[in-house]
C-alpha positions as CSV (number, residue, x, y, z in Angstrom):
1,M,-21.0,80.2,-25.6
2,M,-18.3,78.0,-27.1
3,L,-15.8,76.2,-25.1
4,P,-12.3,76.4,-26.2
5,L,-10.9,73.1,-27.6
6,M,-8.4,71.4,-25.5
7,S,-5.3,70.7,-27.4
8,T,-2.4,68.6,-26.4
9,P,1.0,70.0,-26.5
10,V,3.0,68.9,-29.5
11,N,5.7,67.2,-27.4
12,S,3.3,65.4,-25.0
13,P,3.8,61.6,-24.5
14,A,0.3,60.9,-25.9
15,S,1.1,62.4,-29.3
16,L,4.5,60.7,-29.8
17,P,4.8,57.4,-31.5
18,P,6.3,54.5,-29.4
19,P,10.1,54.4,-29.4
20,L,11.8,52.5,-32.2
21,W,13.0,49.6,-30.1
22,K,9.4,49.0,-28.9
23,R,8.1,48.9,-32.5
24,V,10.9,46.5,-33.5
25,I,10.1,44.1,-30.6
26,I,6.4,44.2,-31.4
27,R,6.9,43.5,-35.1
28,A,9.4,40.8,-34.3
29,L,7.0,39.1,-31.9
30,V,4.1,39.2,-34.4
31,G,6.3,38.1,-37.3
32,G,7.7,35.2,-35.3
33,A,4.3,34.1,-34.2
34,A,3.0,34.1,-37.8
35,C,6.1,32.2,-39.0
36,G,5.7,29.7,-36.2
37,V,2.1,29.0,-37.3
38,V,3.0,28.6,-40.9
39,V,5.9,26.2,-40.1
40,S,3.7,24.2,-37.7
41,I,1.0,23.8,-40.4
42,A,3.7,22.8,-43.0
43,F,5.2,20.2,-40.7
44,G,1.7,18.9,-39.7
45,G,0.8,18.4,-43.4
46,L,4.1,16.7,-44.1
47,Y,3.7,14.4,-41.2
48,F,0.1,13.5,-42.2
49,Y,1.2,12.9,-45.8
50,T,4.1,10.5,-44.8
51,Q,1.9,8.6,-42.2
52,H,-1.0,8.2,-44.6
53,P,-1.1,4.6,-45.9
54,K,-0.1,4.5,-49.6
55,E,-2.5,2.7,-52.0
56,W,-1.4,-0.6,-53.5
57,D,-0.4,-0.1,-57.2
58,K,-2.1,-3.0,-59.1
59,K,-1.2,-1.7,-62.6
60,A,2.6,-1.3,-62.3
61,V,3.4,-4.9,-63.4
62,Q,1.0,-7.0,-65.4
63,A,1.2,-10.8,-66.0
64,A,1.2,-11.4,-69.7
65,T,1.7,-15.2,-70.0
66,V,1.5,-17.9,-67.3
67,K,2.3,-21.6,-67.5
68,A,2.4,-24.3,-64.9
69,V,4.4,-27.6,-65.3
70,P,5.1,-30.5,-63.0
71,L,8.4,-30.5,-61.1
72,S,10.5,-33.3,-59.7
73,R,13.1,-32.9,-57.0
74,L,16.0,-35.4,-57.3
75,N,18.7,-36.5,-54.8
76,D,22.4,-37.0,-55.6
77,K,21.6,-40.4,-57.1
78,F,19.0,-38.9,-59.4
79,E,16.2,-40.6,-57.6
80,E,13.0,-38.7,-57.3
81,V,12.4,-37.6,-53.7
82,G,9.6,-35.1,-54.1
83,T,7.2,-33.6,-56.7
84,G,5.7,-30.2,-57.1
85,V,5.0,-27.5,-59.7
86,A,6.9,-24.7,-61.4
87,F,5.2,-21.6,-62.8
88,T,6.7,-19.6,-65.6
89,I,5.4,-16.0,-65.8
90,D,6.0,-13.2,-68.3
91,L,5.7,-9.9,-66.4
92,E,5.5,-6.5,-68.1
93,N,6.6,-3.4,-66.4
94,T,4.1,-0.7,-67.4
95,R,5.9,2.2,-65.5
96,S,8.4,4.6,-66.9
97,E,10.9,3.5,-64.2
98,D,12.9,0.3,-63.9
99,M,12.0,-2.0,-61.0
100,T,13.2,-5.0,-59.2
101,I,11.0,-7.7,-57.7
102,S,12.8,-8.8,-54.5
103,Q,13.2,-12.4,-53.7
104,S,11.7,-11.6,-50.3
105,V,8.4,-10.5,-51.9
106,T,5.3,-11.9,-50.1
107,I,3.7,-14.6,-52.2
108,M,0.0,-15.5,-51.6
109,Q,-2.8,-17.2,-53.4
110,E,-6.4,-15.9,-53.7
111,D,-9.3,-18.3,-53.0
112,K,-11.9,-18.5,-55.8
113,A,-14.9,-18.6,-53.6
114,S,-14.1,-16.0,-50.9
115,H,-11.4,-14.0,-52.7
116,A,-9.4,-14.1,-49.4
117,L,-5.6,-14.3,-49.6
118,H,-3.8,-17.1,-48.0
119,G,-0.1,-18.3,-47.7
120,S,1.6,-20.1,-50.6
121,F,4.4,-22.6,-50.7
122,L,5.7,-21.0,-53.9
123,K,9.1,-19.3,-53.8
124,L,11.1,-16.9,-56.0
125,D,14.7,-18.1,-56.3
126,R,16.3,-14.7,-57.1
127,D,15.6,-11.0,-57.5
128,V,14.0,-10.2,-60.9
129,F,15.0,-6.9,-62.6
130,I,12.3,-5.6,-65.1
131,P,13.3,-2.6,-67.2
132,S,10.8,0.1,-67.9
133,H,8.2,-0.9,-70.5
134,H,9.7,-4.3,-71.0
135,A,8.6,-7.9,-70.3
136,V,10.7,-10.4,-68.4
137,S,10.2,-14.1,-67.8
138,M,10.4,-15.3,-64.2
139,S,9.6,-18.5,-62.3
140,L,8.0,-19.5,-59.1
141,D,8.2,-23.0,-57.9
142,A,7.6,-25.5,-55.0
143,S,9.4,-28.8,-55.4
144,D,8.3,-30.5,-52.1
145,L,4.5,-30.3,-52.4
146,C,3.9,-34.0,-52.8
147,V,5.8,-37.3,-52.3
148,A,7.9,-38.9,-55.0
149,K,6.1,-40.6,-57.9
150,Y,2.9,-38.7,-57.1
151,D,0.4,-38.0,-59.9
152,P,1.3,-34.4,-61.1
153,Q,-2.3,-33.4,-61.8
154,T,-3.6,-34.6,-58.4
155,C,-0.7,-32.8,-56.7
156,F,-1.5,-29.6,-58.6
157,N,-5.2,-29.8,-57.8
158,T,-4.5,-30.3,-54.1
159,Y,-2.6,-27.0,-53.8
160,F,-4.0,-24.8,-56.6
161,Q,-7.4,-25.9,-57.8
162,D,-9.4,-23.7,-55.4
163,D,-7.4,-20.6,-56.2
164,S,-7.9,-18.0,-58.9
165,Y,-4.7,-15.9,-58.5
166,I,-1.2,-16.0,-57.3
167,V,-0.6,-12.6,-55.7
168,L,2.9,-11.0,-55.2
169,L,2.9,-8.2,-52.7
170,D,5.9,-5.8,-52.2
171,N,5.2,-4.0,-48.9
172,S,8.0,-1.5,-49.3
173,L,7.1,-0.3,-52.8
174,K,3.4,-1.0,-52.4
175,Y,2.8,-2.8,-55.6
176,E,0.7,-5.9,-56.2
177,I,1.1,-8.3,-59.0
178,R,-1.9,-10.5,-59.8
179,I,-1.1,-13.7,-61.7
180,P,-4.1,-15.7,-63.0
181,M,-3.9,-19.4,-62.0
182,P,-3.2,-21.5,-65.2
183,K,-4.0,-25.1,-65.8
184,L,-1.2,-27.6,-65.4
185,T,0.6,-28.5,-68.6
186,I,2.3,-31.9,-68.7
187,P,4.7,-31.8,-71.7
188,S,4.8,-35.3,-73.2
189,G,4.2,-36.9,-69.8
190,Q,7.5,-35.6,-68.5
191,R,8.4,-33.4,-65.5
192,I,11.1,-30.8,-65.1
193,E,13.8,-32.3,-62.9
194,L,15.7,-30.3,-60.4
195,P,18.7,-31.7,-58.5
196,K,18.3,-31.5,-54.7
């Protein structure tokens, strides 16, 4: 004996789809939650990218030629009151963008034996603009390293003999310029003289 199948009436609540307003609210909640997850992931990735330390660019600027000469600091009466050294460096910008080396760049020296960086008395007297794919000559100097009438080679050796590089570090742009330490050149026994 077969039992008759139970059928639900066509207009019963179980057979009707949910009202339109309920469907709109459910879809809006699901869509909003999915959008929120995507936006959170995007902001998280952006935050990680901006907080991740940038690598130092060691190839942006290359030192082509480096020369070191003795330096004398003179007073108003043209008497020598200090001696030091001046470095002339030709720097080449290898990037496709112009750049400026700020006067406030950090100047350090690298020890030959340990390769550790340490402070330097050298100073950059002005900002240096280097156009893209061009070389520009700049100078670093320290005129008060030694007392007046001091032997230039001994003065140079005291401050630079144990170092292999002068290193310029720009913390904001994250570039590093490595300048090989030259030997002191004494042109005809003369020194460059700078007024005080």
